[in-house]
C-alpha positions, -999 to 999 in steps of 0.1 A, spaced: -132 -432 521 -136 -404 548 -143 -369 535 -125 -344 555 -144 -308 555 -121 -281 557 -135 -247 575 -145 -221 549 -120 -193 556 -139 -168 536 -174 -175 554 -167 -149 579 -160 -123 557 -185 -128 536 -211 -124 562 -198 -99 581 -203 -61 569 -172 -42 564 -162 -19 589 -137 8 593 -107 6 614 -100 28 641 -64 32 646 -42 34 675 -5 42 677 20 12 687 43 41 701 16 54 726 27 48 762 -2 48 790 16 58 817 29 90 800 -9 96 789 -17 94 825 10 113 839 -2 142 811 -38 139 826 -27 144 863 -5 177 852 -37 190 833 -57 184 864 -39 213 883 -43 240 852 -74 261 851 -94 250 817 -90 289 810 -53 286 806 -57 254 785 -53 263 746 -59 233 722 -50 236 685 -45 215 656 -48 217 619 -71 198 592 -68 194 555 -89 186 524 -85 184 487 -106 178 457 -94 140 457 -112 131 494 -140 106 489 -160 85 506 -148 49 513 -179 34 511 -211 35 493 -245 17 484 -251 -6 459 -274 -36 452 -263 -66 473 -237 -88 458 -228 -61 434 -196 -42 436 -194 -1 434 -177 15 407 -169 54 413 -144 76 394 -123 102 411 -95 125 401 -60 117 395 -42 152 398 -36 166 428 -50 201 431 -69 225 453 -55 213 491 -69 236 516 -55 234 552 -69 249 584 -54 259 617 -72 270 644 -70 271 686 -96 262 707 -100 275 747 -132 274 771 -155 266 743 -143 294 720 -126 288 683 -100 316 676 -69 323 659 -87 304 627 -61 302 593 -66 287 560 -38 283 538 -39 269 499 -13 236 500 -3 213 527 7 226 562 45 222 571 67 239 598 66 267 579 30 273 577 25 265 611 49 289 627 36 317 604 1 306 622 17 304 655 38 340 653 12 357 633 -25 343 646 -22 326 677 7 342 700 -7 375 697 -39 363 714 -27 344 738 -29 357 774 3 353 798 3 316 816 -18 296 789 -5 266 778 -6 253 740 -13 215 738 -5 203 699 -6 167 691 30 153 678 31 160 639 67 163 630 64 199 618 53 209 654 88 196 669 120 218 667 122 250 640 127 285 645 105 289 676 118 265 696 154 280 688 143 316 701 131 298 733 93 309 728 
């Protein structure tokens, strides 16, 4: 009788350390990215304004921790959603400007409020705003007004 050894499927998982994933987007187009980069080359750095938003809440926690080898690490966190804070700001020529914080989630109304009250009054003629493609950046009142 011959015994056939099957490969240990879980072996590589046990010997390797868990690593956090770095995500990309399937919808990403390298051609469009290259075209965008070429267009930016013709714009002066002082005319490029980058803006982004970030949020955090009391439930944010590290996904990893330390424990004795072979022992699981347990931790507790709150199940209540409370205390979310969002920040929006612009960056140009190494300077942060038009900072804005709001309690709660960032949505189109908050973003448009920041644009009209904080950012646009600080922009110089000819400056270009570069933002990511978050859903609340698209459409809305400011685009309808032609701004």
